N, C-alpha and C positions, 0 to 999 in steps of 0.2 A: 260475605257479607261478612262477617263475619263473620258470618256467610254475611258481612255486606252488601255486594255485591255479589255476592250471596256474602256479603259477609262486608258487605265493603265493596264487595268483592267489585269488580271490575265486572258491570253490568253482563257483556255477551257471557261473559265466563259465569255466571247466575248457573245455566244449563248445565259447567261442568261440575260445579258443587253438590247438586241432588248426585249426581255420578260417585260421589263418595260414597254416600249411604250403600250403593249397591254393592261397591268395592267390599264395604265393610263387610257385609252379611255373607257375601261370595266367599268372602276369609274364613269366615265363623264357620261356612260346611268344612272347607278344607280341614279346619283345627278341629271342627268333631268326629269327623272321617281319623286323624292323625290318633284326637284322645281317645276313641274307643279301640284302636289298635294298641295303644299305650296302654289303657287300665286293662284289657284282658290280659298284654302279659303280666302287669305289674301288682291286680288283687290274687293271683290264687303263689305268689312269694308273699306276700302279706299277711293272709291266711296259713300259710305255712310255719311261720315264725308266730303266730298268737298260737297254734294250737303245738307246736312243736313236741309239748313234753315240760321244757323250759317253766318253770313260772315267772313271770316277769311282773315287777313293779306294781302297782296300782296305778300311779301317773305314767310310766308306760304302755299297760295296757286300753287305758280310757283315750291315751292319744294315737295309737294304733286303731280302736275303733272309729273314734271321731273320722279319724283320715278311710278306710274303710267303707263311711257311711258317706262318707264326702264324694270318694270315688264311681260307690256308685250312684249317689243322684249325677253326676257326671254323664255315666253310660245313661240313664235317661232323658238326659239333657241333649245328648251328644243324636242321639234318637228323637228330638222333636225338630232339632236344628233340620235334621236331613230328610226327616218327613213334613215342613213344611215348605209350600210354594210358593217359587220365587215370585208371584205376584202378592205374595199378601207382602208388602214392605214393612209394614210398621209391624207386623209379631217377627219377621225377620231382625230389624232392629233391635228388637227388645232382648231376642236371644240371644245376639250378637253380645248385649251390654250384659246377657248371665256368663256366657262362656269367659269374658272378662273378669268378672268377678268370681269365676269357682278359679283361675288361673293364679287370682292373687291369692286365695282362700289358700289354696294348698301352696302357695308358693313362702306365705306367714310362717304353715306346720310346720314346713321345712324348715326353713332358718330361723326361728326361734328355740323354742322347746327342746324340738326334734335332734336338733345338731349336739345338743345338751348327750342325750343318752340313746335312745331309740338309733341314732344313725350309728352306732356302735355294731348294731344287731345287722342294719340295713343297708351299710354306705354302697354294697354296690347297687341298693334300687335308687338309693340318694340319688346317686350318681347318671343314671341312667334320666331318672326327671328331673334332673336339673339341667339335664343338654336337651330334654324334650321343650319344659318349660320355658328357656333360654330361644328355642327354635319359637315359639308363640310371642316372646316376648320381644325378639326382634321383625318378626310377624307385626306385633301390634305397634310397635318404632315406624318401621313400613307402612303403614295403614293409618301415622300420627304424618308423615314425611308427604304421601299421597293425600290428604285431607285437605295441610295447609297445601299443598300445589291447585287445590279444586278452587282456591279463591284466586288465582291469577290465570284459571284456564290453562292448566297445566296437567293429564292424567289423563287417566280412561272413561271409558261410558256406562252405562251401566242401567237400570229400571226405566232411567231418565229417557231412555231412545222411545222407551214405549208408551211412557205419557203424552209425550212429544208424538208422536206416531197418531197416537187417540187424538192429541186433540187435534191434528190436519184433517186427522179423519173427521172430525165433528165439521170439522170447519166445512167442509163436502166439496175438495178440488176431485176435479175432471175424472182423475182414477179411480178416487176411494171408494169404496164399498158402499158406501150412504147412495151413491146415482142409481145403483140398483135395484136400492131400499126402496124406488116409488120414485124419486125426482125428477127422473128422465122424462118423463111425459108431463109433469108440472111448468118443469122449463119450457118446451116445445111449446106445450100453450102460450105460455107469458111473453115468450117472443114472437109468436105470431102478432101477437096484439102491441108489438116494438115497436121491433123492425122493419120499417119499408112500409110503416102504417101513418095516414098523415091524419087521418080523422081522430085516432086513439093518442091523448098528450096526457091520460090523468089516466094511469092504470093501479087498480088494486090486488095487494097481494093479502088475502084474508083468510082466518082459519084459529081454531082455540088454538092456547097457549099447549105446548108443546110437540105443537103437528111441525116444524119444521119449517115454518114461513120464512127465516129466515137465514137457514142455510139452503130454501130454494133460488134468493135475493143474492146469496152471494157467487152460486152457481152461478146466476145469469150473468154479475159481473167479470167474472171470471171465461164466461164462454165465448171463444173465439171467433164468431161471426159476429156477436157482441162489440163487442172490442172493435173490430173488424170497422163496421156499421158508426162508430160514434166516434172511430179515431183516438181511441183512448181515452178521450173525455166522459171520464165517468164520476162520478162523484159518490159517496156510499157515507150517510149519515145517521147517528142515532138518537133520536126527537128523546122519544123515553115523557115519564109524566111529570119533572118537574124540568120541560125545557127553558133554554135563553135562549128566545125566541129572535133577539135583534143580535143574538152571535153569528146563530142558525141563516138568518137570512143576507149576513154579510159574507158567511163563507160561502152563499148559494149561489149569490150575485157575484163573488171573484170569480167561483169558476166558468159564471155561465162567458165574463166578459175575458176570460184567457187567463188570469192570473189565479195561480193558485194559493200564492202567497199575498191576498189581498187584505188590509189594514181590516180586524176583526169590530174596531170601535167606530169603523168607517158606518155612519146611519145612512142606509139605502133612500135614496128619493122618493117617494110615492108614487112619481108620474112614471119612472122607468118600470113600475109593475108593467104596465099598458105597453112598453116598449116592441117595437116591429122592427122584424130584422128583414132581407131580401130571403128569399131562396138558398141562394150561393153560400149564406151562412155555413157551417161546418153543425150537423147533429148532439145536442150534448143531452146524455142520460142524467139524471140528481134520485138517487134510491133514498126514499126515509124511511125508518127502519123505526117500528114500535112507536107508531103516532097511537094517541088516546082520544084527542081531543079534535073536534072538526074545525073549530075555529080557529086550535095551533094552524090546521093545513093550511084553512085561508091566507093565514100570513105568511106563510113560505112557499106558497107554488105563484110561481109569474107565467103571466100568459106567456108565451111568446112561441110563435110555429115552430123554431129547430128546438124545442124544449120537453123534451119527454121526460115524465116524474112515474117513480111507482112507489107505493106506497102501501108501507106492509105493515096491516094492523092486527089485532081481533075484531076488528067492526066492518065492517060495509057503510063507506059513506057515501049520500046521494052524490057528490060531484065527482065520482067516479066515470068515466067513459067506460070502462068496461071492469072485470072482477074477476078473477082465479081465486076458485076458494080450495085452499089445501084441502083436499082428502087422505081419509087416513091410507092407512097401509092395507094391503090385501093381507090373509092368512100367511101366505106364503111367503110374502118378503118380510110381514114382522115374526115370522119366526125362524128367518136368517138372519135380519139387524140383533136381535136376541140373543141367535144360539154366536153370533160373533162377541158379542161384550161376557155372556156366562162361561164360555167353552172355548174363542178364541176359535172357533170357526162358523161353517156358513149356516151348518147344519148338525143333528143330537147326535152326541158319540153313540159308538153303537152298544158300551155300556152303560148309558145313564136310564133312567127311566121315563119311555116314549110319553107314556100318556101325562105323564106329574107334566112334564116339562109344557105340551102343550095346552094340557090346567091354566099353569103358569100365567105363558101369553099369549093366555083369551081372559086372563085378570086382567089384564096392563091395558087393554081399551085397543089394543094396534096403534097406541101414540108412539112413536118415536121415541121424546125424552122418556117415558115410561119402561119403555122394553129395553133403553141403555142403561138408567139407573139402579133398576131392577136386576137385571140380567148382570149385569157388575156386581151386586152383592152376591151376588146366589156363588159365585164363582168361587169354584175349589170348596165348595160346604158338603158336609153329606149330607141325604135323602133324610133323615128326619128335618135335617135344617131346613131344605125344599118343603119336607110336607107343613111345617112352620109356619113358614112364611106364605103358601098356597093358603092355609086356614085362613090366615090373617085379613087375605087380600081379597077372601071371597065372603069375608063377613060383611064389605061396605057395599054399597051401591052399587049400581053400572056409572064408569066412568061419563058416559052421555046423557046421564040423569044429574044434573047440576055439576057440569063436569069438572070446575076448577075447584071446587071444594072437594071434592072425591079424589081429583088427583093428588091434591095435596098430600088430602090423605097415605094415599100408596106409595108415597113418596114417602112418605113421616117411617113408613114398615122399614124402608131401605136404611134409615138412619140407625132405628133401634138395635141394632147388635152390633153398631161400632160402637171398639173400646169407650170409655166416658169421655178420653181427654180427647179424642180423636171428635167428639158427637161434639164436646164443647166448640172445639174449633171449629169444626163444620157451622156450629151458629154463630158465633163472632163474626162468620161474614157477613151477616144482616147489617151488621153498623156503617156497613160502607154504603155509598148512594148506589143507586138503580142503574144500569149501563154502563157503570164506570171503570175503567180497569184500575185495580188497584197493583200501582206498585208492591213484587212482593217484597221488597224490601219491607216496606210498612210495615206489612203483614209478619213476614217471621218478627220484627223487631215487638210488637205487638205481645205477640204468642211467650217471644222468652220472658218478655214484661209477667204477663201478667198469668202464665202457667207454671213457672218456673222451672223451665225445660231449658236447653242447650240447643244453638241453630240446629246443630245436626238430626238433634230430634223433632226438633220444627220444620224443619226441611223434608225429612222421613213424612210424616204427617201430610205436608203439601204431594209428595207423589201416590200416597194410599187416599186421599181424597180424590186427587186427579183420576188414580186409576181404577174409582166408583164412580167415574162420571158426577162428581159431585163438584165438579168446579171446572173448567179450562185453564191449562195454562196457554199464554200468549207469549210469541218469540217476536219483535218489531225487527222489520227490517232496519240494519245497521245502518247504511249511508242514507242519507239527505232526509230523514222520517225526522218529523218536529221531535217526536219523542222516543229518541233514538240513543239517551245513554238511562236518566233514572229510570226509563220505562220500558227499558228494552226486554225485561221478563215483566210481567203481569200477569195478574188472577183477573176471570172474568167469568159470570156466574146465568146460569139461564134464571128469566125473571121469576119462575115457576117455583126455582126449587130456592132466591132469596125470599118468596112468599112463604114456604116453607119451614125457613130461618127461623124469620118473623115470627109464623104463627107459633112456633113451640118456644120460644123467646118470651110474647108477652104473656103467658099463661098466665093467672092468677095474681096477686095485688099489686097494681104498678109500683110501689114502694118497696115493696120485696126485690124487684128480677134484679137478675144478675147483669142485664145487658138492659138500657134505657135507651130508645131507638126513634126518632124522627122516621118513618121509611120515605117517608117524600114529602117538598117544601110546603108547605101550608098555602092558601091559596091567600087569607095574607098576609104571608112573609114574618107570621111570630110562632110564635112557641105555643104547641098544641095547650087547650084549653083542659083535658086529662089531665094535663101533668099541672098546671095553675091551680086547679079543683084541689088538687092533695099537698102541694103546694106548704102545706102547714105542720106536715111531716118530714123528717129530710129520709133521701132515695135511700134505698142498699145498692144499688148497679155498681159493678163493680167499672162496665162499661160505660160510658154516655156518648151518644154520635146524636148530634143539633143538627138542623138544615133549613137553612132562613136566607131570607133578605138582610133586607140594614136592617140594621139595631143597634137603638140609642141608651142611652143610659137611663132610658125612664121607660124601657121597653123589659127591662131584665124585671124580675122577680126573686122575692131572698129564696132561691133555691138551696136546696142546703145534699152535701152527694163528702160523707164522710170517708165512707169506702174506694172511693171511684181511684181508678188507678189510669184508664185510656179515657181522653176527653178529643172525641173528634170535635169539631166546628167543620162546617159545609157552610157556604153562604153562598150569594147574589149582591154585590153592591159595590161602590168604590169607598164608602165607607165603613164602618165597624168597628162599635163600642165595646171590645172585649168582654165577656162575661163577669160580674163582680165575683160573683162564686167564687172563681175560680182561687181566689183567695183562700176560700177554707175548703182547699181539696187535701188535704196535708200528705196523701196516699199517694199524688197522681204522678206515675213513671213515664208516660205516656200523651204528647199534645203534639196534634196534630190539627193544621191551619190552612185552611184553601177558598178558595175564592174562585168563585166560575163565573165570575162580571169578563167584561171583556177590555177591562183597563187595570189596572192596578190596584189594590186598597189599601185607603190610608185606614190603620191601627189607632184606636184610640185604649186608654187605660193601661195603661203601657206597665203602670208598676203592680199589676196581678203577679208577674212573673215574677217580685222582690221573694217572694213564700212558696216560690216549690223548690222546696229545699231538696226533693228524692226525684226532681224531673232529669231519668236518664234518655232521652229521645225527643227531640224537635223538629218540624218538619211544617216549614213555610212554603208556602205555594199561591202567585198569584200576589202579590203585598209588598208594600212598599216599605220596607221595613224599617222598622225607626231607631232611632239614638235609643242605648239600652245603657246611656251614660247611668252611674251608681248600683247597675243590679250586677255580681256576681252568681251565676251558674255553677255552683263547683261539681253537683253530680251529675252535670251531662255529661254525657258519653258521644254523642250522636245527631250532628247537627245537620240536616237537609235543607237549604234553599233553594226553589226551584222555580222557573220561569217569575223572578224577581226583580223587584228595583231596590241598590244599596244603598245609595243614593250616601255611599261615604261613610256609613254607617258604624262600618267593624273598626274603622280609624280614627280616635277624635283627642282631643286635650288633654280630654277629665280621664278617658277611658277609651280601651282597644279589643281585639280580639281575645288575646292573650288573658287580659285583666276579667273579659265579660265570662268567656268558656276555659277556663285553665288547664282541665280535666280532659277537653274531648279527645278521642279515640280516630273520630272518623266524622270530616267537614265535606260536604258537597255542594259546591254552586255552580248550578245546573239552568243554562239558559236564564243566564243574567246581566243582560245586553247593555248595560251601564258599568259592567266592570272593564277597568281597564287597564289596572293593574292590583298585585294582591299586596295586602298591607303586609308591612314588613315586621311586622308583630308576631306576626302566625308562627315567626320562623324560633318564639321561643318556647313554645308548646312542646317540648319534648317527649308528652303522652300520645302525640300524634301520628297513627298508623298508615289510615287513608286519605287522603287527598286527593279529589276529584272536581276539576277545575274543567266540564264540560260543555258546549254549545256557547261557551261567552267569546260571543265574536269580537268584543271590544279590546279585547285584552292583550295586550302589547307586550307586556314583561312580565318577569317574576321577577322577585328580593334577590342580589345577588348573594344573599348569606341562608338562602332558601336548604344549603347542604346541613344547617345546623339544625334539621330536624332529624335525627341520627334514628332513628323509631323506624319512622317511614320504610314504612313498605311494600305501599300500591304508591303509584303517581300517574293518576288519568290529567292530559290535558289533551281528550279531543273537541275535536272541530273548534279548534282555537286557529281560525286563518289567519289571523291578524300579530299571532307568536311569532318573532323571527329568531330569536335565541333561546338557548336554555342554558343556563346557570353554569358555570363553570364547580362550583362547588356540590353540585349533586353529586358527585364523583365518589364526595364523601359519607355517602348514604350505605352505608355497608349491607344492613339488613334489606336494602330495596331489591324487591324479588319481581315486579314487574315494572313496566311501565308502557304509557298508551300513550303517542303522539299522532294519532294516523287524525286526516285531515286537519291536518295544521300543514297546508298548504303553501305556508312561507318560509316554515320555521329549515335552515341551511344547513345544520350539521350539527352531526353527537358533540360534545366534549371529547377533548384527543383524552382526554383520560379516563374513560368510558371503561376501561377496563379494570378500575378499581373497584367496578361492582360487585365483588368477590359473587354476589347472592343471588346476584339476579338469574334468574328463569324464562321467563319472555319479555317480549319486545313488542310491540302493535303500530306498526307504522304505516301499514296502509293509505293510501295517496297520498302522497308527503314527494309531489314528486322533483324539488328542489335539492334534497341530500340526496348528493351525488356520488359519497366516498363513505365509507368509513374508517375513523379510525384503528392504522396498528393498533395499538394496543385491544380491541375488542377481539384478540386471538387469546387473553388473559382471560376471558368470560368464562372459567370453569364451571361454573354452576346451569348455566345459559342452556335451556333443552328450544323453544320456539321464537321463532319468528314470522311472523306475517306480513308481508309486505307484497307490492303487487309486481307484474313481471318482469316491470321493465327497472329496476333495483335488486331482482332478486339474485342474478349473478355477481354480487360484491359480498353476499350472503353465505354464497357458495364456497367461497373462498376459505369464508372461515369454515367451514363446514367441513373440509377436506383435514384442515386439524383435528376440528371438533367433531369428530365422528356423529356422537347421540345428536346432533345441532337436528332439529326439524324444522325446515325452510318451506312454510305454505303459501303459496300464491293462492294471491285470490283478484277472483274478478271485481268490477265495479257495479254494487248494487244500483236499484232500483228503486224508491220508492211506492208501498205499494200499501200507506198509509190510510188511503180511501177508501179499502177494504176494512177495517175494521176501526173506524173513528167512533 
């Protein structure tokens, strides 16, 4: 993506990008061991020269003293690297950077003044040192190449595997540890209410926040008996505090009618609510998660004999036929869950302080979320740290007393010990709407812009927060899912943790807060009264997050955000007047405009884009892209157009995409159904490195001069079923490293001169049944490392593999969409 997919990356490859961080720190451990050995050998020689009895000129003596001091600091640094747990991702990442800085410093000393005079005395020392650091330098170059490979999914894996496993466990799949932590009993109870009973149509799962209600509901979805009884006709929807009721109703009705792709613009007639069906109709299950309002629930429930609803909520609503109240864990299960996250095992280690561990567990109130977060925050910490956390936990009231407020206070303790930059990144998560998946690329882009860090460090922070159970990484099923490209890698966060971030961010004077966030859409769809009350003074917020309904010009007031660098606009409407104050945001670097309604939104007040001279990242979602004639965004580097209607707005008589965005390096068009062809003017954007055209089902052809994009490294054409040919000119893209044509079902062949792609490392061509042969020139793909394809065509690449032994042919099975579990 650059990490855009990580990096721009290719999204399935995002996972692998995170692995680069792991490899980098592992390399540092190896370098640390080598450095310790080297310093032990070299320091005595330097000391011998210094104290040999031969008086050295002051400059020589000074440089030797400095070299000795630096090498001694290298000993301490090496010990820190070797002593740091592999679980402490962010600290490992920082130490890796220090190792690189040490190598650079020593190299400078050896190459600049010391070559002139000191080396005359210690030439044999320099020779050995140069050889050693040449190895480190080559190791760093290998690491950089490996890191680059992460962008296209070529490389190893590391800590990310642990992050994925943790996320999967929290999802609660059948064999995972969490089932032994009190879920099995609850699952059986709810199944008794749902399977085989005709008198219960509306079953509730209730419990306090963090008790595991959603985990239990997802376990029920995955149960083989449940799936068999409902014949896979199961729908999982998250409602939240700001639901789009019409959209949810349309999805539910489409599911009931047996049409999973039911048009969400369709308005369900009221008479169908009482639709009667015969007993021969298949049984249907709908799970509604995170329901807050009984009035909303009434609008979503369809009274039909063959349709059952499970409603997950903190409340028990009167219309429930039956309710299962999630119980807190017993002492043994609570201890096991805590130990799993604190020690990586189910029991207290022999060397740990048994009483102290049990005291901390007791302070967590037997709540799964508290046990996970606080346990992970204590992992690899010393006993004094544990005592400090236990003391702070014991100073609060029992979780049972005003549980939500006190649970948030306990969660806050787990963030108090985070490095400041990681804590700030955690708090940034509250800027996004509740219960919505955050595309990982959006989050990384934001952190890079506002925290002045590189993508690698941003990804290290993602892994660190995941390891601390402060966020969850979600990998979507690639095939068939509606959100299977830009949304393959997403971040989610528990409601309690989002409330914690909001609580910590909202302290202090509203005009002085670093984040100005609307937690949810106001009932009237307008801006909060508190914002308007203080509008007479400028707001100092760096991040501004808005969540409204339809906004007209008269609905905005003269707000001032002179320091804002990120603006996130969430709305639900078919018409939207962009905030006039955007014109007065001189530091704005990242802008996200996201519509949550069932139809494309028409944007007004487009002229605000003229003054965004520092904007580097722009994300449009579910809008009708306006014509931007006369607007030039020279600073923009990343442009994402997702689920949008293009209206040929990227190519016109007065201006085109190359004129409007002359310097973009990444362009993504995802689920843009009216895109039939790519504007030829795009071929003039020589800065373009990543081009992603995914799920554009009407795309029929690419510009014949596409090969003019000489600096392109990533070309993604995933799920463009009507694309039939690739222009031969792409063989001139000598920097191309990755090409994804998977699910281009009518694509007939590769260009004959594909062998000219001398830097091509990865090809993804799963579900391309029309490609029946590979050009002979493919034997010249010297950089090729990985081909992903179906079993039916793997034999063609195995012929290439006979010549190119280092090529990995990865045969995949067709995946089935499980998006209903995570929507």
